[in-house]
N, C-alpha and C positions, 0 to 999 in steps of 0.2 A: 187255500184262499178261494172263495166262491165268487162267482160272477152272476149277478142277477140279470135275468133276461125277461123282459116283459114283451109279450106278443100282443099286438093289436089285432084282433080278429076282424074278419071281414064284416061281421055284424055291427062293428063300431065305426066303420068308415062310411063317409057320405055316399060313395058309389054303390053301396049295397041296397040303397033305397030307390024306389021308382022303377024296379024291374031290371036294373043294370047288373045282372048276375055275373057277367063276364069280366067285371073290373078286376085288375090285379090286386092282390092282397097288399096291405099296408107294410111298411118296413118294420123289421125287428128293432126294438128299442133296447139299449143297453145302458147300464150305469157302472161306476167304479166303486169298489168297496173301500171303506175307511181302513187304512192300514193300521196294524197293531204295532204300537210303539213299545220300546223297552221300558220297564218300570224304573222309578228313581224317586229321589226325594222331591217333595212338593215345594215349589218356589212361591214366595209371596208376590205373585204377579197376576194381574188381570189382563188377559191377552185378547186383542182383537186381530182376527186373521181376514185379510182382504186379498182376493185374487183380482188384481186391478185390470189386467188385460191379457189377451193372447196375441201371438205373432199373426201377421196378415195370413189369411187363409185358414187359420186354426179356430177362429171364433165361430160361434154358431153351433148347430147340433150335428153337423156332418162329421163322420169318422174319416179323418184326412189320411191320404196316402201319397208318398213322394216316389216318383218314377224317374227313370233316366231322362237326362235333358232338362233337369230342374223342373219338371212338370208336376203339378199338385192336382190331385183329383180326390174324389170321395168314394168310399166303399159302397157299392150298389146294394140297395135293399136293407141298409142298416143305418141307424141313427143313434146318437146319444139321447138320453132321456130328457135332457135340457141343454141349454147353452153350455159349452165346455168350461167356461169360467165359473158358472154357477155349479156345475157338476163337481169340479175339483175343489172349489171352495167349501162345499158341503162336506166332502170327504175329509179335507184337512181339518175343519172345525171339529167334526166327530172324532177324528183320530186323536187330536190334542186333548179334547175333553175326556175321552176314555182312558187316556194315559194316567190321569190323576197327577200329572207333573205341575200343573198350574192351579192357582186358587180359583180361577175361573177362565173360561174361554168362550168367545162369542164372535159373530160376524160383524160386519160394519154397521148393521142396523140393530145391534143389541141395545137393550134398554138401559144398561148400566155403564158407568164410567170405566174405561180401560186405562191401565197404567202404561201398556206398550202396545205397539202395533207391528204385526208381521205382514208386510206387503209382498205379494208374489206376482211375478209376470211369467206367463207360459211361453217359453221360447220354442219348444218342441213337444208335440204330443201327437205322434203320427206313426203310420206303418211305412217303413222304408223298404221299397222294392228295387232299389238300385243295385243290389248285390247279385240278382239273377236267380236266387233261390227262394225259400220261404221268407215272407216279410219279416223284418226286425223291428220291434217296437222301440221307438226312440222318445224319451222323456227328458226334458231339460227345464228346470225351474230356477228363475233368478229371484233371489230373496233379499229383502232389506228389512232389518229389525231395528226399531227405534223406540225412544222413550217419549211418551206423549207430553209430559210436563214441559219440556224445553225443546222438543222435536230434534233431539240429538240422536244420530245414527250410531247404534252399537256395533253393528256388523252388516256386511253386504257380501254376498257370495252367490255362486251358481252350483247347483246340484244336478247331476245327470245320471241316467241309467239306461241300459238297453237290455232287451230280452228277445230272443228269437222265438217266433211262433213255431209250434209243432208241425203245422201244415197251413197251406193257403186257404183257410176258411174263416168265416166270421167269428165263431166262438173261440178258436185257438188264438186268433188275432187280438180279440178283446182280452182274453186271458193274459196274453203277453204284455199288453199295455197296462193291465191291472198290476202285474208283477213289477214292471219297470217303475210304475208310479209309486208302488210301495217302497222300493229301494231308494228312490229319490226323496220321498217324504221322510224316511228314517234319517237320511243324511241332513235334511233341512231341520228336523226336529233336534237332533243331537247337537248340531252347531248353534241352534237358537238357545237350547237349554244351557249350553256351556257359557254363552255370552251373557245370558241372564243371571247365571249363578255367580258370575264374576262381578256383577253390579254390587256396589256397596249398599248395605241396608240404610234406609233413612235414619238420620240422627235423631235421637229423641229430643223433643222440645225442651229448652232450658228456661223458658219463661215461667215465672212463679205461678203456682196455682192461685186461682181467684179466691179472694177471702169469702168465707161463708156469709150469707145474709144475716143481718142482726136478728135476734129473736123478736118475735111478735109479742108486744106487751098487751 
């Protein structure tokens, strides 16, 4: 699993203009890869995936860390490429699309009608430093899957995963968050696929076919 790192060079920062050559370089920007899901039969479902919110302190582009004493802070010199809800939503949509398990997958601003919606809340997405050793990536996603036609909830559950970083540096920490997110996403996907597969197929219409128009004389 690869982690894409985008470096903003000094030439792209406002402080590099006007002769301020001693300005500190901008933060490293990171993103999360779309996890690869297990293949399976395609379901007759048009799915909308929405990451609705993140827990307090996790929203925004800061890479959050949890320290002893319930202290929350952010990793210095590093940022997510965008707001964490947008970051994870993009990865989830891409992951479900690439799986081929749905007729179609889009986000909440998709142009087409969706038959079902998967709503996600990010409860944990952080580096846990409370153990005293290298940080442990903690990911917890609360998922609710429902049918759009009658707003009926099919299933609601929480998926979580953790992964120890190899060392206390930015790249290994982001790689650990990437791996934990992949495992949590795989669990969300399999439980969602199972709930959707259990849905009865729409019954065929019993209404008589309309009579053909009379011939033109």
